[in-house]
Chimera marker file (.cmm) of the C-alpha trace (Angstrom):
<marker_set name="trace">
<marker id="1" x="50.031" y="107.163" z="89.818" r="1" g="1" b="0" radius="0.5"/>
<marker id="2" x="50.031" y="107.614" z="93.545" r="1" g="1" b="0" radius="0.5"/>
<marker id="3" x="53.091" y="105.785" z="95.255" r="1" g="1" b="0" radius="0.5"/>
<marker id="4" x="50.752" y="103.408" z="96.743" r="1" g="1" b="0" radius="0.5"/>
<marker id="5" x="50.045" y="101.757" z="93.920" r="1" g="1" b="0" radius="0.5"/>
<marker id="6" x="53.431" y="101.763" z="92.805" r="1" g="1" b="0" radius="0.5"/>
<marker id="7" x="54.493" y="100.263" z="95.984" r="1" g="1" b="0" radius="0.5"/>
<marker id="8" x="51.565" y="97.575" z="95.334" r="1" g="1" b="0" radius="0.5"/>
<marker id="9" x="53.183" y="96.509" z="92.041" r="1" g="1" b="0" radius="0.5"/>
<marker id="10" x="56.609" y="96.924" z="92.913" r="1" g="1" b="0" radius="0.5"/>
<marker id="11" x="56.949" y="93.048" z="93.730" r="1" g="1" b="0" radius="0.5"/>
<marker id="12" x="55.379" y="92.080" z="90.545" r="1" g="1" b="0" radius="0.5"/>
<marker id="13" x="57.662" y="94.223" z="88.842" r="1" g="1" b="0" radius="0.5"/>
<marker id="14" x="60.607" y="92.966" z="90.047" r="1" g="1" b="0" radius="0.5"/>
<marker id="15" x="59.422" y="89.236" z="89.985" r="1" g="1" b="0" radius="0.5"/>
<marker id="16" x="59.241" y="90.063" z="85.746" r="1" g="1" b="0" radius="0.5"/>
<marker id="17" x="62.521" y="91.413" z="86.070" r="1" g="1" b="0" radius="0.5"/>
<marker id="18" x="63.914" y="88.013" z="87.448" r="1" g="1" b="0" radius="0.5"/>
<marker id="19" x="61.979" y="86.091" z="85.160" r="1" g="1" b="0" radius="0.5"/>
<marker id="20" x="63.396" y="88.090" z="82.449" r="1" g="1" b="0" radius="0.5"/>
<marker id="21" x="66.732" y="87.687" z="83.367" r="1" g="1" b="0" radius="0.5"/>
<marker id="22" x="66.154" y="83.801" z="83.868" r="1" g="1" b="0" radius="0.5"/>
<marker id="23" x="65.173" y="83.545" z="80.458" r="1" g="1" b="0" radius="0.5"/>
<marker id="24" x="68.107" y="85.533" z="78.951" r="1" g="1" b="0" radius="0.5"/>
<marker id="25" x="70.670" y="83.117" z="80.793" r="1" g="1" b="0" radius="0.5"/>
<marker id="26" x="68.678" y="80.155" z="79.924" r="1" g="1" b="0" radius="0.5"/>
<marker id="27" x="68.791" y="81.223" z="76.136" r="1" g="1" b="0" radius="0.5"/>
<marker id="28" x="72.835" y="81.754" z="76.654" r="1" g="1" b="0" radius="0.5"/>
<marker id="29" x="72.975" y="78.309" z="78.427" r="1" g="1" b="0" radius="0.5"/>
<marker id="30" x="71.014" y="76.787" z="75.306" r="1" g="1" b="0" radius="0.5"/>
<marker id="31" x="73.516" y="78.616" z="72.716" r="1" g="1" b="0" radius="0.5"/>
<marker id="32" x="76.253" y="77.314" z="74.664" r="1" g="1" b="0" radius="0.5"/>
<marker id="33" x="75.062" y="73.983" z="74.712" r="1" g="1" b="0" radius="0.5"/>
<marker id="34" x="74.253" y="73.808" z="71.116" r="1" g="1" b="0" radius="0.5"/>
<marker id="35" x="77.708" y="75.078" z="70.247" r="1" g="1" b="0" radius="0.5"/>
<marker id="36" x="79.175" y="72.435" z="72.680" r="1" g="1" b="0" radius="0.5"/>
<marker id="37" x="77.095" y="69.578" z="70.698" r="1" g="1" b="0" radius="0.5"/>
<marker id="38" x="77.963" y="71.088" z="67.181" r="1" g="1" b="0" radius="0.5"/>
<marker id="39" x="79.224" y="67.887" z="64.861" r="1" g="1" b="0" radius="0.5"/>
<marker id="40" x="82.202" y="70.171" z="63.931" r="1" g="1" b="0" radius="0.5"/>
<marker id="41" x="83.269" y="70.363" z="67.709" r="1" g="1" b="0" radius="0.5"/>
<marker id="42" x="82.501" y="66.665" z="68.372" r="1" g="1" b="0" radius="0.5"/>
<marker id="43" x="84.323" y="65.440" z="65.270" r="1" g="1" b="0" radius="0.5"/>
<marker id="44" x="87.242" y="68.015" z="66.498" r="1" g="1" b="0" radius="0.5"/>
<marker id="45" x="87.164" y="66.561" z="70.211" r="1" g="1" b="0" radius="0.5"/>
<marker id="46" x="87.053" y="62.780" z="68.763" r="1" g="1" b="0" radius="0.5"/>
<marker id="47" x="90.102" y="63.617" z="66.547" r="1" g="1" b="0" radius="0.5"/>
<marker id="48" x="91.869" y="65.511" z="69.471" r="1" g="1" b="0" radius="0.5"/>
<marker id="49" x="90.878" y="62.363" z="71.628" r="1" g="1" b="0" radius="0.5"/>
<marker id="50" x="92.315" y="59.925" z="69.343" r="1" g="1" b="0" radius="0.5"/>
<marker id="51" x="95.751" y="62.035" z="68.982" r="1" g="1" b="0" radius="0.5"/>
<marker id="52" x="96.183" y="62.002" z="72.504" r="1" g="1" b="0" radius="0.5"/>
<marker id="53" x="95.530" y="58.203" z="72.736" r="1" g="1" b="0" radius="0.5"/>
<marker id="54" x="98.142" y="57.825" z="70.143" r="1" g="1" b="0" radius="0.5"/>
<marker id="55" x="100.570" y="59.707" z="72.026" r="1" g="1" b="0" radius="0.5"/>
<marker id="56" x="99.888" y="57.997" z="75.333" r="1" g="1" b="0" radius="0.5"/>
<marker id="57" x="100.258" y="54.424" z="73.569" r="1" g="1" b="0" radius="0.5"/>
<marker id="58" x="103.566" y="55.711" z="71.994" r="1" g="1" b="0" radius="0.5"/>
<marker id="59" x="104.716" y="56.903" z="75.589" r="1" g="1" b="0" radius="0.5"/>
<marker id="60" x="103.707" y="53.560" z="77.105" r="1" g="1" b="0" radius="0.5"/>
<marker id="61" x="105.423" y="51.805" z="74.561" r="1" g="1" b="0" radius="0.5"/>
<marker id="62" x="108.610" y="53.703" z="75.236" r="1" g="1" b="0" radius="0.5"/>
<marker id="63" x="108.546" y="53.461" z="79.046" r="1" g="1" b="0" radius="0.5"/>
<marker id="64" x="107.772" y="49.577" z="78.425" r="1" g="1" b="0" radius="0.5"/>
<marker id="65" x="111.139" y="49.321" z="76.163" r="1" g="1" b="0" radius="0.5"/>
<marker id="66" x="112.919" y="51.372" z="79.012" r="1" g="1" b="0" radius="0.5"/>
<marker id="67" x="111.759" y="48.928" z="81.556" r="1" g="1" b="0" radius="0.5"/>
<marker id="68" x="112.827" y="45.972" z="79.495" r="1" g="1" b="0" radius="0.5"/>
<marker id="69" x="116.291" y="47.528" z="79.120" r="1" g="1" b="0" radius="0.5"/>
<marker id="70" x="116.626" y="47.928" z="82.446" r="1" g="1" b="0" radius="0.5"/>
<marker id="71" x="115.730" y="44.664" z="83.480" r="1" g="1" b="0" radius="0.5"/>
<marker id="72" x="118.190" y="43.270" z="80.940" r="1" g="1" b="0" radius="0.5"/>
<marker id="73" x="120.815" y="45.335" z="82.181" r="1" g="1" b="0" radius="0.5"/>
<marker id="74" x="120.055" y="44.355" z="85.774" r="1" g="1" b="0" radius="0.5"/>
<marker id="75" x="120.366" y="40.649" z="84.636" r="1" g="1" b="0" radius="0.5"/>
<marker id="76" x="123.700" y="41.315" z="82.747" r="1" g="1" b="0" radius="0.5"/>
<marker id="77" x="125.033" y="43.222" z="86.004" r="1" g="1" b="0" radius="0.5"/>
<marker id="78" x="124.002" y="40.189" z="88.122" r="1" g="1" b="0" radius="0.5"/>
<marker id="79" x="125.851" y="37.923" z="85.745" r="1" g="1" b="0" radius="0.5"/>
<marker id="80" x="129.087" y="40.076" z="85.615" r="1" g="1" b="0" radius="0.5"/>
<marker id="81" x="128.935" y="40.256" z="89.609" r="1" g="1" b="0" radius="0.5"/>
<marker id="82" x="128.268" y="36.407" z="89.842" r="1" g="1" b="0" radius="0.5"/>
<marker id="83" x="131.265" y="35.959" z="87.726" r="1" g="1" b="0" radius="0.5"/>
<marker id="84" x="133.520" y="38.175" z="89.517" r="1" g="1" b="0" radius="0.5"/>
<marker id="85" x="132.622" y="36.189" z="92.981" r="1" g="1" b="0" radius="0.5"/>
<marker id="86" x="133.208" y="33.249" z="91.565" r="1" g="1" b="0" radius="0.5"/>
<marker id="87" x="136.653" y="34.352" z="89.769" r="1" g="1" b="0" radius="0.5"/>
<marker id="88" x="137.555" y="35.784" z="93.388" r="1" g="1" b="0" radius="0.5"/>
<marker id="89" x="136.680" y="32.300" z="94.997" r="1" g="1" b="0" radius="0.5"/>
<marker id="90" x="138.396" y="30.441" z="92.632" r="1" g="1" b="0" radius="0.5"/>
<marker id="91" x="141.443" y="32.460" z="93.171" r="1" g="1" b="0" radius="0.5"/>
<marker id="92" x="141.094" y="32.081" z="96.793" r="1" g="1" b="0" radius="0.5"/>
<marker id="93" x="141.482" y="28.183" z="96.546" r="1" g="1" b="0" radius="0.5"/>
<link id1="1" id2="2" r="1" g="1" b="0" radius="0.2"/>
<link id1="2" id2="3" r="1" g="1" b="0" radius="0.2"/>
<link id1="3" id2="4" r="1" g="1" b="0" radius="0.2"/>
<link id1="4" id2="5" r="1" g="1" b="0" radius="0.2"/>
<link id1="5" id2="6" r="1" g="1" b="0" radius="0.2"/>
<link id1="6" id2="7" r="1" g="1" b="0" radius="0.2"/>
<link id1="7" id2="8" r="1" g="1" b="0" radius="0.2"/>
<link id1="8" id2="9" r="1" g="1" b="0" radius="0.2"/>
<link id1="9" id2="10" r="1" g="1" b="0" radius="0.2"/>
<link id1="10" id2="11" r="1" g="1" b="0" radius="0.2"/>
<link id1="11" id2="12" r="1" g="1" b="0" radius="0.2"/>
<link id1="12" id2="13" r="1" g="1" b="0" radius="0.2"/>
<link id1="13" id2="14" r="1" g="1" b="0" radius="0.2"/>
<link id1="14" id2="15" r="1" g="1" b="0" radius="0.2"/>
<link id1="15" id2="16" r="1" g="1" b="0" radius="0.2"/>
<link id1="16" id2="17" r="1" g="1" b="0" radius="0.2"/>
<link id1="17" id2="18" r="1" g="1" b="0" radius="0.2"/>
<link id1="18" id2="19" r="1" g="1" b="0" radius="0.2"/>
<link id1="19" id2="20" r="1" g="1" b="0" radius="0.2"/>
<link id1="20" id2="21" r="1" g="1" b="0" radius="0.2"/>
<link id1="21" id2="22" r="1" g="1" b="0" radius="0.2"/>
<link id1="22" id2="23" r="1" g="1" b="0" radius="0.2"/>
<link id1="23" id2="24" r="1" g="1" b="0" radius="0.2"/>
<link id1="24" id2="25" r="1" g="1" b="0" radius="0.2"/>
<link id1="25" id2="26" r="1" g="1" b="0" radius="0.2"/>
<link id1="26" id2="27" r="1" g="1" b="0" radius="0.2"/>
<link id1="27" id2="28" r="1" g="1" b="0" radius="0.2"/>
<link id1="28" id2="29" r="1" g="1" b="0" radius="0.2"/>
<link id1="29" id2="30" r="1" g="1" b="0" radius="0.2"/>
<link id1="30" id2="31" r="1" g="1" b="0" radius="0.2"/>
<link id1="31" id2="32" r="1" g="1" b="0" radius="0.2"/>
<link id1="32" id2="33" r="1" g="1" b="0" radius="0.2"/>
<link id1="33" id2="34" r="1" g="1" b="0" radius="0.2"/>
<link id1="34" id2="35" r="1" g="1" b="0" radius="0.2"/>
<link id1="35" id2="36" r="1" g="1" b="0" radius="0.2"/>
<link id1="36" id2="37" r="1" g="1" b="0" radius="0.2"/>
<link id1="37" id2="38" r="1" g="1" b="0" radius="0.2"/>
<link id1="38" id2="39" r="1" g="1" b="0" radius="0.2"/>
<link id1="39" id2="40" r="1" g="1" b="0" radius="0.2"/>
<link id1="40" id2="41" r="1" g="1" b="0" radius="0.2"/>
<link id1="41" id2="42" r="1" g="1" b="0" radius="0.2"/>
<link id1="42" id2="43" r="1" g="1" b="0" radius="0.2"/>
<link id1="43" id2="44" r="1" g="1" b="0" radius="0.2"/>
<link id1="44" id2="45" r="1" g="1" b="0" radius="0.2"/>
<link id1="45" id2="46" r="1" g="1" b="0" radius="0.2"/>
<link id1="46" id2="47" r="1" g="1" b="0" radius="0.2"/>
<link id1="47" id2="48" r="1" g="1" b="0" radius="0.2"/>
<link id1="48" id2="49" r="1" g="1" b="0" radius="0.2"/>
<link id1="49" id2="50" r="1" g="1" b="0" radius="0.2"/>
<link id1="50" id2="51" r="1" g="1" b="0" radius="0.2"/>
<link id1="51" id2="52" r="1" g="1" b="0" radius="0.2"/>
<link id1="52" id2="53" r="1" g="1" b="0" radius="0.2"/>
<link id1="53" id2="54" r="1" g="1" b="0" radius="0.2"/>
<link id1="54" id2="55" r="1" g="1" b="0" radius="0.2"/>
<link id1="55" id2="56" r="1" g="1" b="0" radius="0.2"/>
<link id1="56" id2="57" r="1" g="1" b="0" radius="0.2"/>
<link id1="57" id2="58" r="1" g="1" b="0" radius="0.2"/>
<link id1="58" id2="59" r="1" g="1" b="0" radius="0.2"/>
<link id1="59" id2="60" r="1" g="1" b="0" radius="0.2"/>
<link id1="60" id2="61" r="1" g="1" b="0" radius="0.2"/>
<link id1="61" id2="62" r="1" g="1" b="0" radius="0.2"/>
<link id1="62" id2="63" r="1" g="1" b="0" radius="0.2"/>
<link id1="63" id2="64" r="1" g="1" b="0" radius="0.2"/>
<link id1="64" id2="65" r="1" g="1" b="0" radius="0.2"/>
<link id1="65" id2="66" r="1" g="1" b="0" radius="0.2"/>
<link id1="66" id2="67" r="1" g="1" b="0" radius="0.2"/>
<link id1="67" id2="68" r="1" g="1" b="0" radius="0.2"/>
<link id1="68" id2="69" r="1" g="1" b="0" radius="0.2"/>
<link id1="69" id2="70" r="1" g="1" b="0" radius="0.2"/>
<link id1="70" id2="71" r="1" g="1" b="0" radius="0.2"/>
<link id1="71" id2="72" r="1" g="1" b="0" radius="0.2"/>
<link id1="72" id2="73" r="1" g="1" b="0" radius="0.2"/>
<link id1="73" id2="74" r="1" g="1" b="0" radius="0.2"/>
<link id1="74" id2="75" r="1" g="1" b="0" radius="0.2"/>
<link id1="75" id2="76" r="1" g="1" b="0" radius="0.2"/>
<link id1="76" id2="77" r="1" g="1" b="0" radius="0.2"/>
<link id1="77" id2="78" r="1" g="1" b="0" radius="0.2"/>
<link id1="78" id2="79" r="1" g="1" b="0" radius="0.2"/>
<link id1="79" id2="80" r="1" g="1" b="0" radius="0.2"/>
<link id1="80" id2="81" r="1" g="1" b="0" radius="0.2"/>
<link id1="81" id2="82" r="1" g="1" b="0" radius="0.2"/>
<link id1="82" id2="83" r="1" g="1" b="0" radius="0.2"/>
<link id1="83" id2="84" r="1" g="1" b="0" radius="0.2"/>
<link id1="84" id2="85" r="1" g="1" b="0" radius="0.2"/>
<link id1="85" id2="86" r="1" g="1" b="0" radius="0.2"/>
<link id1="86" id2="87" r="1" g="1" b="0" radius="0.2"/>
<link id1="87" id2="88" r="1" g="1" b="0" radius="0.2"/>
<link id1="88" id2="89" r="1" g="1" b="0" radius="0.2"/>
<link id1="89" id2="90" r="1" g="1" b="0" radius="0.2"/>
<link id1="90" id2="91" r="1" g="1" b="0" radius="0.2"/>
<link id1="91" id2="92" r="1" g="1" b="0" radius="0.2"/>
<link id1="92" id2="93" r="1" g="1" b="0" radius="0.2"/>
</marker_set>
């Protein structure tokens, strides 16, 4: 086969190589997609999501309780300050 013939079919050979590479890549992507959509994987993700939602809910409740305690302490402090202020005013009279 003369070099001229090889030069003529060279672009087609490279095109074939590219097509095979794309086919292999698409096959790999299809396998990965099938793995991600497997029932076991979806079930695991749903369980993990529920677990995380429970943790978020517990943390939110905990932070709300802390907030309520802070508001209560602030109100108690204001009341105590008011009583001290009134006692000072009474003692000045």
